[in-house]
C-alpha positions, 0 to 999 in steps of 0.5 A: 499500499502506497504511503499517504499523500497528506498528513493532518494532525491535531495539536494539543493532546495529539502532536504536542506533549502534555506540557504543550511542547513539540519534541525534538523527535517530532520536529525531525519527523515532520522535517523529514516528511517536508523533505519528501514533499509530503504536506503536514497540515496542522488542524487545530482549535487554536486561533491563529494568534496562538500559532506563531511559535508553531508555524515553522514546523508547517513546512514548505507547503505552508497551509494550516487550519485553525479555529476548529476549521473556521480559517485556512491560513497560508503560513508563508504568505501570512494571509487567509486562504478561506474563512467560514465565519458566522453570519452576524445575525445568527451569532447574536441570536446564539449569544442571546440564547446561551446568555439566557441558558448560562447566566454566568457565562463570558463570551469571546469571539475569535476574528482573523484580526484577533480576539474580542470578548466581554468583561466576564471572559478571562483569556486562558493563555499568555497573548493579550485578550485583545478588545474588550467590549461592554455591548455584546452587539459589538462582538460581531462588528467584524466577521467572527470565526468562532464563539467562546462560551466560558464559565469556569464555575459550572460543571463541564458536562452541565456547561456543555449540555446547556450550550449545545441545547441553546445553540441548537441547529444553528451552529456547531458546539465542541469542546477541548477544555473544561469551563470552555465551549467553542462554537462554530458556524453551522457546518464548520468542522475540522473535517470540512476544512480539511476536505476543502484544503485537500481538494485544492491540492488534488488529494483524495480522502483515501490518501490522507492520514489524520491524528486526533484526541478529542470529539472535535477531531472526529469529523476529520478522522472519519473523513480521512482514509486513515483516522488515528487516535492517540492512546490518551484520546477521549474514549469516543475518539478511540472507539471511532478511529481506524487505529490507536497509535502511541500516547502523545507524551511518547511521541505517538504520532511521530512514531506512527509516521515513521512506520507509515512512511518507512523513515529510518528509525534513527530519525526518532533519536533519543526520545 
């Protein structure tokens, strides 16, 4: 069987280790694939502003999917290739319904230009929170790629259930962290974005291998010809995947790629 023509991988909990770092061994494996002309596409819920340190590993093809599929980014050209934003009217209606269902929630909206949020939303990473607004209408002054609903005081399951019910069929609710639900426009998933990207490169699903760990990765894993869960993945992801590879803290994705592409074992080095 020929090796895949494209590799797609989630980041947190999948390619990255628990401390958020990318190991030297994984970097070498990605570089070896780049030398062979194999695109490695990072497909992540992270916004573009959290990706600056990881852009160098994208390789010569220079494409990535961020914000859970809402933005495909040309890394080399530093420009958007495709955006899948909310209709502002739908975004406003969704925020109103979620605010009624989760009274203590804070809201943020990821845009191509960065984050805008209300005063109740607390940024969870080091980059600055960006524009803080006191009128929820202003969250949609620019096209919004992803709505963030935050309530760290709520039980994670209760928060997810409440937001999912309030969103209904108008959008796609996913989660990767406790206390936070991420909402994309209807029909926007990692799988849809990856399918569009691959089609633009003339690559069919059967020639794609994808790696992930959380339920928001399932559309990507089920679309790809070979969908792989890391050993530490959510139980639903492990049950759905075509196969389970090693744990992210043991460079499971890199080790699987060495086997799939028949790379020399020495590329892993001393892990």
